[in-house]
C-alpha positions in Angstrom: 98.5 142.8 109.2 95.1 141.9 108.2 93.6 138.6 109.4 92.5 137.4 106.3 96.0 137.3 105.3 97.3 135.3 108.2 94.1 133.1 107.9 95.3 132.8 104.3 98.9 131.9 104.7 97.7 129.4 107.2 95.5 127.7 105.4 98.2 127.0 102.0 100.7 125.9 104.9 98.2 123.7 106.0 96.8 122.5 102.9 100.4 122.3 101.3 101.1 119.3 103.8 98.1 117.2 103.0 98.3 117.5 99.2 101.8 116.9 99.8 103.3 113.9 97.3 107.2 114.5 98.2 109.8 116.9 99.5 109.2 118.9 96.4 105.8 119.6 96.2 105.9 120.8 100.0 108.4 123.1 99.1 106.1 124.2 96.3 103.5 124.7 98.9 105.6 127.0 101.0 106.3 129.0 97.4 102.5 129.9 97.5 102.1 131.1 100.6 105.2 132.8 101.1 104.2 134.7 97.9 101.8 136.2 99.9 104.3 138.8 101.6 107.1 138.8 98.6 107.4 138.8 95.2 109.7 135.4 95.3 111.8 134.6 92.6 113.9 131.9 93.9 113.1 129.3 97.3 115.4 126.6 98.7 115.7 124.7 101.2 118.9 123.6 103.1 119.0 121.2 105.8 122.0 119.8 108.3 122.8 116.6 107.6 123.6 114.5 111.4 125.7 111.9 109.7 128.3 114.1 107.1 127.4 117.4 109.0 127.0 118.8 105.8 124.2 121.2 104.8 121.7 119.4 101.9 119.0 121.0 99.5 115.9 119.7 100.6 115.0 118.5 97.5 117.9 117.0 96.2 119.6 115.6 98.8 121.7 113.4 97.3 123.8 116.0 95.3 126.9 117.2 95.7 127.2 120.6 97.0 130.4 122.1 96.0 132.0 124.7 98.2 130.6 127.4 96.2 129.6 131.0 97.3 126.7 130.7 97.8 127.2 127.2 100.1 129.5 129.0 102.1 127.0 131.8 102.7 124.4 129.2 103.4 127.0 128.1 105.9 127.6 131.0 107.7 124.1 131.9 108.0 123.5 128.1 110.0 126.5 128.9 112.1 124.6 131.7 113.2 121.4 130.6 113.9 123.2 128.1 115.4 124.4 130.4 118.3 121.9 132.5 118.2 123.4 135.2 116.7 119.7 136.6 115.0 116.6 134.9 114.2 116.7 136.1 110.4 119.4 137.9 108.3 118.4 139.9 105.1 121.4 140.6 102.3 119.4 143.0 99.9 116.7 140.9 97.8 117.9 138.0 100.2 116.1 136.4 103.1 117.6 134.0 105.8 115.9 132.2 108.5 115.9 128.7 110.1 114.2 125.7 110.2 114.2 125.0 114.1 112.8 122.3 116.2 112.9 122.2 119.9 115.2 125.1 119.8 117.7 123.3 118.0 118.6 124.7 114.3 117.9 122.3 111.8 118.7 123.8 108.7 118.1 127.7 106.7 115.5 129.0 104.4 116.9 130.7 101.6 114.3 133.2 100.5 115.1 135.5 96.9 113.0 138.1 95.8 112.5 140.7 92.8 113.5 143.6 94.4 115.2 144.7 98.1 113.6 143.1 101.2 112.2 146.0 104.2 112.6 144.7 107.5 109.4 146.8 108.0 107.8 144.0 105.7 104.5 142.9 108.1 105.8 139.6 107.5 108.3 139.6 110.4 105.5 140.2 112.6 104.6 136.9 112.5 107.8 135.5 111.4 108.1 133.1 115.2 105.1 131.5 113.7 106.2 131.0 109.6 109.2 129.5 111.5 107.6 127.4 113.9 104.9 126.2 111.1 107.2 125.3 108.2 110.0 123.8 111.0 107.3 120.8 112.1 105.9 120.5 108.3 109.5 119.4 107.5 109.9 117.7 110.6 106.4 116.0 109.8 107.5 115.0 106.6 110.9 114.2 107.3 109.6 111.7 110.0 107.0 110.3 107.8 109.7 109.3 105.1 111.8 107.1 107.7 108.9 105.6 108.7 108.1 104.4 104.8 111.8 103.9 105.2 111.7 101.4 107.3 108.9 99.6 106.2 110.4 99.6 102.9 113.3 98.5 104.4 111.4 94.8 106.0 109.6 94.7 103.0 113.1 94.0 100.8 114.5 91.8 103.6 111.0 89.7 103.2 110.9 89.8 99.5 114.2 88.7 99.5 113.7 86.1 101.7 110.6 84.4 99.7 112.8 84.6 96.7 113.3 81.2 97.0 109.6 79.8 97.4 109.2 79.6 93.4 113.0 80.4 91.8 116.3 79.1 92.6 118.3 79.9 89.5 121.1 81.9 91.3 121.3 83.8 87.7 118.2 84.5 87.7 118.0 85.4 91.6 120.7 87.7 92.2 119.9 90.4 89.9 116.1 90.5 91.1 117.7 90.9 94.6 120.0 93.6 93.2 116.4 95.3 91.5 115.4 94.9 95.1 118.4 96.9 97.8 118.6 99.2 94.4 115.2 100.3 94.6 115.3 100.4 98.5 119.2 102.1 98.8 118.1 104.5 96.3 120.9 107.2 96.4 124.2 104.8 96.8 125.0 102.9 93.2 124.6 99.1 94.0 126.4 96.4 92.7 126.4 92.7 93.6 129.1 90.7 92.7 129.9 86.7 92.6 133.3 85.0 93.2 133.8 82.8 89.9 135.5 79.4 91.5 137.8 78.7 88.5 139.2 82.0 87.5 139.2 82.6 91.6 137.9 86.2 90.7 134.6 88.7 90.8 132.4 88.7 87.8 129.2 91.5 88.4 126.2 90.1 88.3 124.3 93.3 88.6 123.5 95.9 86.7 125.5 95.6 83.9 128.5 98.1 84.1 131.1 98.8 87.4 131.8 102.6 86.9 135.0 101.9 89.8 137.1 99.5 88.6 139.0 99.8 91.9 136.4 97.6 93.5 137.8 94.4 92.1 141.3 95.3 93.9 138.8 95.8 97.2 137.1 92.7 96.7 140.4 90.6 97.0 140.7 91.8 100.4 137.4 89.4 101.1 138.5 86.7 103.3 135.8 83.7 104.7 136.2 86.2 108.1 135.1 89.0 106.4 132.7 91.9 107.6 131.9 95.0 106.1 134.5 96.5 104.7 134.6 100.5 104.8 136.6 102.3 101.4 137.0 105.9 99.6 136.9 107.9 103.2 133.2 105.6 104.2 131.9 106.5 100.7 131.7 102.6 99.5 130.5 99.9 102.2 131.6 96.1 101.3 129.3 93.7 102.5 130.9 90.3 101.7 128.3 87.4 101.0 130.1 84.1 103.1 128.2 80.9 102.3 129.5 77.6 103.6 132.6 79.3 105.6 133.9 80.8 101.3 133.6 84.1 100.1 130.7 83.7 97.6 130.3 87.3 96.1 129.7 90.9 97.9 127.5 93.4 97.4 128.9 97.0 97.0 127.1 100.4 98.0 129.1 103.4 96.7 128.2 107.0 97.0 130.5 109.4 95.1 129.8 112.6 97.8 128.4 111.2 100.7 129.9 108.6 103.1 127.0 105.9 103.7 125.5 106.5 107.1 125.7 104.1 110.3 121.6 103.7 109.4 122.5 102.4 106.3 125.1 100.4 107.1 122.7 98.8 109.8 120.4 98.2 107.2 122.5 96.7 104.3 124.4 94.7 106.6 120.8 92.8 107.6 120.3 92.4 103.7 124.0 91.2 103.5 122.2 88.4 106.4 119.4 87.5 104.5 121.3 87.6 101.1 123.4 85.3 102.5 120.6 82.6 104.0 119.0 83.0 100.0 121.8 81.9 98.3 122.3 79.0 100.3 118.9 78.0 100.6 119.1 78.3 96.8 122.1 75.9 96.5 120.7 73.6 98.2 117.4 73.3 96.0 119.6 73.2 93.4 121.2 70.0 94.6 117.6 68.3 95.2 116.7 69.7 91.7 119.2 67.7 90.6 116.9 64.3 91.0 113.9 66.6 90.0 111.8 66.7 87.1 109.2 70.3 87.4 109.2 73.1 88.0 108.0 74.4 91.4 106.2 77.2 90.5 104.1 76.2 87.2 104.1 72.3 87.4 106.4 72.2 83.7 109.0 70.6 83.3 112.2 71.8 84.5 115.4 73.1 82.1 117.1 69.6 83.3 113.9 67.7 82.4 113.5 69.6 79.0 116.7 68.0 78.3 116.4 64.9 78.3 112.5 65.1 76.4 114.7 67.1 73.8 116.4 63.9 73.0 113.8 61.1 73.2 111.7 63.1 71.0 113.9 63.9 68.5 114.8 60.3 68.2 111.2 59.3 67.8 110.8 61.9 65.2 113.8 60.4 63.3 112.8 57.0 64.0 109.1 57.5 63.4 109.9 59.9 60.2 107.0 61.8 61.9 107.6 66.1 61.9 108.2 67.2 65.5 107.7 71.3 66.4 109.0 73.8 68.8 107.4 76.5 70.1 109.3 79.1 72.5 107.7 81.7 74.2 108.8 85.1 76.5 105.7 87.0 78.8 106.3 90.6 77.5 107.8 93.5 79.3 107.8 91.0 82.2 110.3 93.2 84.4 108.1 96.2 84.1 105.5 93.8 85.8 108.1 92.8 88.8 109.2 96.6 88.9 105.4 97.8 88.9 103.6 95.3 91.3 106.7 93.3 92.7 107.9 90.1 92.2 105.3 88.8 94.4 102.8 89.6 91.9 105.4 88.5 88.7 105.7 85.2 90.1 101.6 85.0 89.9 101.8 86.2 86.7 104.0 83.2 85.3 101.7 80.7 87.4 98.4 82.0 85.6 100.2 82.7 82.2 101.1 78.6 82.3 97.8 77.6 83.6 96.4 79.3 80.7 98.8 77.8 78.1 98.4 74.4 79.5 94.8 74.8 78.8 95.0 74.6 75.2 97.9 71.8 74.8 97.4 68.3 74.1 98.4 65.3 76.4 101.0 64.4 74.0 102.6 68.0 73.8 105.7 68.7 76.1 105.7 71.9 78.3 109.0 73.4 80.0 110.0 76.4 81.6 113.4 77.3 80.3 114.3 79.7 82.6 112.6 83.3 84.0 109.4 84.3 82.1 110.2 81.7 78.9 108.4 78.5 78.0 109.7 75.9 75.5 107.3 73.6 74.3 107.7 70.5 71.9 104.5 69.1 69.5 104.7 65.8 68.7 103.6 64.5 65.2 102.9 68.4 64.2 103.9 70.2 61.2 104.8 73.7 61.2 101.7 74.9 59.5 99.4 73.1 62.4 102.1 74.3 65.1 101.7 77.6 63.8 98.2 77.8 64.5 98.5 76.2 67.8 100.8 79.3 68.8 98.2 82.2 67.6 95.7 80.5 69.8 97.9 80.3 72.8 99.1 84.0 72.0 95.0 84.9 72.2 94.1 83.0 75.4 97.2 84.8 77.1 96.3 88.4 75.8 92.4 87.6 76.6 93.7 86.5 80.1 92.5 89.1 83.0 94.8 87.8 86.3 93.6 88.2 89.9 95.9 90.2 91.9 93.9 91.4 94.2 95.0 89.8 97.4 98.5 91.3 96.6 96.6 94.5 97.9 98.2 97.0 95.3 95.7 99.9 95.3 93.5 100.5 92.5 94.6 97.3 90.8 92.5 94.2 90.8 93.8 92.2 88.1 96.1 93.0 84.9 96.7 91.6 81.6 99.7 90.6 79.7 100.9 89.3 76.4 103.3 86.4 75.2 105.8 86.9 72.0 106.3 83.4 70.4 109.1 81.6 68.1 108.0 78.7 65.9 110.6 75.8 64.6 110.5 72.2 63.2 112.7 69.7 63.5 115.1 69.0 60.6 115.6 65.0 60.4 119.3 65.4 58.9 120.4 67.7 61.7 122.4 65.6 64.0 122.2 68.4 66.9 118.7 68.4 68.5 119.8 71.8 70.3 118.8 73.3 67.2 115.4 72.9 67.0 115.3 75.1 70.3 118.0 77.6 69.3 116.0 78.2 65.9 112.8 78.7 67.3 114.7 81.4 69.6 116.0 82.8 67.1 112.0 82.9 65.2 111.1 84.4 69.4 113.9 87.5 69.1 112.5 88.7 65.6 108.8 88.6 67.1 110.2 90.7 70.3 111.9 93.1 68.2 109.1 93.5 65.4 107.0 94.6 68.1 106.3 92.0 70.5 102.5 90.0 71.5 103.3 87.9 68.1 104.3 85.0 66.2 107.1 84.7 63.8 108.0 80.7 62.1 111.7 80.3 61.7 112.9 80.6 58.0 116.1 79.6 57.0 117.4 81.9 54.7 
């Protein structure tokens, strides 16, 4: 064998690991290196899962491997390598060789060539080196993945713990929690349920649909003393949320093909514990905030206070025969901000947008945080034309604002910008229901979002 070929092979393998972003790109590096010796039609790697004792595709480990002819063949070769019957096996144009670590067989490489493979190929002179190098690179990548998973887990737990520093509405908190858990436990379907107090049944909070109605039957088994419940032969885990010694809800993880591993159960039980603490803190906040008037994150009126001020300002507008307008705004694509940069950055955006808008309002204007990323403003002594001018000014100021996020240490990103959509309405003094003022603004806001976002729409009674 030429020294140059051996050098090229080693160089390509080493470079493939340095450049590898994931399992797929690493496999592509292996393919390029092995192509020095074979005209390759297909390259597949299968690793033994220590929890389910099944061989899984290296690139797509979540896929259910049906017991077809190919997989039975792979399993046979794995068993042969396990008992060290051979160091490689050839079947016409297909070569199998093992992935090993410290003399332990971890998996199988299947190389399919475009022509029949000859065992006299020079490749087989360096096969022990090939096995050692590919095995080492796969093991190193898996170790790196485990470190990242552990780091992501601790970050998820910290993020769940931090939610109640700025949020307290459980209808807002629980879906955020679902997104956090789902991004970490990505190989399982994740559901969050809460118990409806009046109907005494469970309601799905996150995501929008549940694919298996049997889950609802399983949830009925939860008692105040329940711990982790495993169903569907270990493929489904139900993690009860017990708050104030009563079943409050549950986190459910479900994988249609594989059992939930002991490590995943360990992770989910820790998340379950933190979720229970977060829910209890949020409930305590709600009790305190019944007597509070301001939103903790923005300094605006909270929703409870807004409802009080709405009644006051509409009554005053009627009594003084003065115009009154309402502006309702929503941060465009706010969910994308949370998904891309995290909820801490999302909170930073909310605070900055609120601060930017506050500078443009008069002392007599009444700003409130209506919920999530929605803000609502009451403008006394303001007609609809003036309110539209104010709304456009708010929209332009938010669009121009650069929000500094350096402290969150997001690689390559120091600042971001967002836009808002706005709906505007004017109070009808003949209307007996004050709530119709902001409901009309909400309709106009919906139209602004549907028609392209980053715009102002004035409610127009049709």
